[in-house]
C-alpha positions in Angstrom: 60.9 48.7 75.3 60.4 52.4 76.1 57.8 54.1 74.0 58.4 57.8 73.2 55.3 59.9 72.6 55.0 63.5 71.6 54.1 64.3 75.2 57.2 62.6 76.7 59.5 64.3 74.1 58.1 67.7 74.9 58.4 67.1 78.6 62.0 66.1 78.2 62.7 69.1 76.1 61.2 71.3 78.7 63.4 69.8 81.4 66.5 70.4 79.3 65.6 74.0 78.7 65.0 74.5 82.4 68.4 73.0 83.2 70.1 75.2 80.6 68.5 78.2 82.2 70.3 77.4 85.4 73.7 77.4 83.8 75.1 81.0 83.6 76.4 82.1 80.2 80.2 82.5 80.0 80.9 86.3 79.9 84.4 87.5 79.2 86.1 89.0 82.2 86.2 92.8 82.1 89.6 94.4 81.6 91.4 95.6 84.7 91.1 99.3 85.5 94.1 101.5 84.7 95.0 104.5 86.8 94.5 107.9 85.0 97.6 108.7 82.9 99.7 111.5 84.2 102.5 112.9 82.0 102.7 116.3 83.7 106.0 117.6 85.3 106.6 116.4 88.8 109.4 115.6 91.3 110.8 112.1 91.4 113.3 111.8 94.2 116.2 114.2 93.7 115.2 115.0 90.1 112.3 116.5 88.2 110.4 114.7 85.5 109.7 116.9 82.5 106.1 117.1 81.1 105.4 115.1 78.0 102.9 116.2 75.3 101.2 112.9 75.1 98.8 114.1 72.4 101.8 114.4 70.1 102.4 110.7 70.4 100.2 108.3 68.3 97.4 106.8 70.5 98.4 103.2 70.0 101.7 104.0 71.7 100.0 105.3 74.9 100.0 103.2 78.0 96.8 101.1 77.9 95.2 97.8 78.7 94.5 95.6 75.6 93.3 92.1 74.8 96.4 89.9 74.4 96.5 86.2 73.5 99.7 84.5 74.6 100.9 81.3 76.2 103.3 83.3 78.5 102.6 83.4 82.2 101.1 86.4 83.9 103.8 88.9 84.8 106.0 88.1 81.8 107.2 91.0 79.6 106.8 90.5 75.9 108.5 92.9 73.5 107.6 93.2 69.8 110.6 94.7 68.2 109.2 95.5 64.8 106.0 97.1 66.3 107.9 99.0 69.0 105.6 97.7 71.7 106.1 96.2 75.1 103.4 94.1 76.9 103.2 93.1 80.5 101.0 90.0 80.6 97.9 90.3 82.9 95.2 87.9 83.9 92.2 86.8 81.8 93.6 87.5 78.4 94.8 91.1 78.8 98.1 92.9 78.9 99.3 96.4 79.8 100.9 97.8 76.6 103.5 100.5 76.4 105.1 102.3 73.4 108.8 101.9 72.8 111.7 103.3 70.8 114.0 100.4 69.8 117.7 101.2 69.4 120.4 99.5 67.4 121.3 97.1 70.2 117.7 95.9 70.7 116.6 95.8 67.0 118.6 92.8 65.9 118.0 90.8 69.0 115.2 88.2 69.8 115.2 85.7 72.6 114.6 85.4 76.3 116.1 87.2 79.3 115.5 87.8 82.9 115.4 91.1 84.8 118.4 90.7 87.2 118.8 94.3 88.4 116.6 97.4 88.7 118.1 100.9 89.0 116.5 104.3 90.1 118.0 107.2 88.1 120.8 105.0 86.8 124.3 105.9 85.8 125.1 105.6 82.1 128.5 104.7 80.8 129.0 104.9 77.0 130.7 101.9 75.5 134.2 102.5 73.9 132.8 102.2 70.3 130.3 104.9 71.0 132.9 107.2 72.4 135.0 106.6 69.3 132.0 107.6 67.1 131.1 110.5 69.3 134.3 111.9 70.9 132.3 114.5 73.0 131.2 111.5 75.2 134.7 111.0 76.4 133.9 113.0 79.5 131.5 110.3 80.5 133.9 107.4 80.1 133.6 106.7 83.8 129.9 107.2 83.9 127.3 109.9 83.6 125.4 110.3 86.9 121.6 109.8 86.8 119.5 112.9 86.0 117.0 114.4 83.6 119.5 114.4 80.7 120.9 110.9 81.3 120.2 108.6 78.3 119.0 105.8 80.6 116.3 108.0 82.0 114.5 107.7 85.3 114.6 103.9 85.6 116.4 100.9 84.1 115.8 97.2 84.0 119.0 95.3 83.4 118.6 92.0 81.5 120.5 88.7 81.9 120.7 86.6 78.8 122.3 83.1 78.6 123.7 83.6 82.1 125.4 87.0 81.5 124.7 90.7 81.0 125.0 91.3 77.3 124.1 95.0 77.5 120.4 94.8 77.0 118.2 97.2 78.9 114.7 98.4 79.2 115.0 102.1 80.3 113.6 105.6 80.2 114.6 108.3 77.8 114.5 112.1 78.0 113.9 112.1 74.2 110.2 111.4 74.4 109.6 112.2 70.7 111.7 109.1 69.8 108.9 106.8 71.0 107.5 104.7 68.2 110.7 105.1 66.1 113.9 103.2 65.6 116.9 104.9 67.3 120.6 104.9 66.4 121.6 103.6 69.8 120.2 102.2 73.0 118.0 99.2 73.7 114.3 99.5 74.6 113.5 103.1 75.5 110.2 104.1 77.2 108.6 107.4 78.2 109.9 108.4 81.6 106.5 108.1 83.3 105.9 104.7 81.6 109.2 103.2 82.6 108.5 104.3 86.2 105.1 102.6 86.0 106.6 99.3 84.6 109.5 99.5 87.2 107.0 99.5 90.0 105.1 96.6 88.6 107.8 94.0 87.9 110.2 92.3 90.4 113.7 91.1 89.9 113.4 87.7 88.2 110.8 88.8 85.7 111.0 86.9 82.4 111.4 88.9 79.3 110.6 87.5 75.8 111.7 89.5 72.7 110.0 88.6 69.4 
């Protein structure tokens, strides 16, 4: 029978402390670095991006890296309709967050989609019901070419839902003051510079979850 004395107990305790000192403490991974934000006017292909007064937009809607707990895989886009926020899931419990304006078509929708097409300065074609409400849009019934005043902005991500295009888009907007608000039309609007940033980060096939 093993006999434990005060000396053996102290020796064992010392050994455990020595071993624990060899195990590094778990330190949360630091957030990835984000390039400096640039919302100044600049050329983008054949068109010119207008400057945005980012200070006029609430800070929580600025592009930024934030802690984000989710079961979604890295690279997934998560959209919070009610909060007007879009997250691109990153590694180690972080996400890149962008502010949104959510239009009528996007507000009532939740579900899952896939980015099946990406467009640079896309053409916008108003749906017939919109032309009926706003007859001045008749001139664009065959499509408004891409440009600084196009409602789809500088970039668009086209979403496939249940095997078909149901009209949902993540796109830019020339109406930067609408970010953070609910809009009368459109889907998920982003600042021009933000949608370009997202466009460059996500490939075709990216999963989109709207909650």
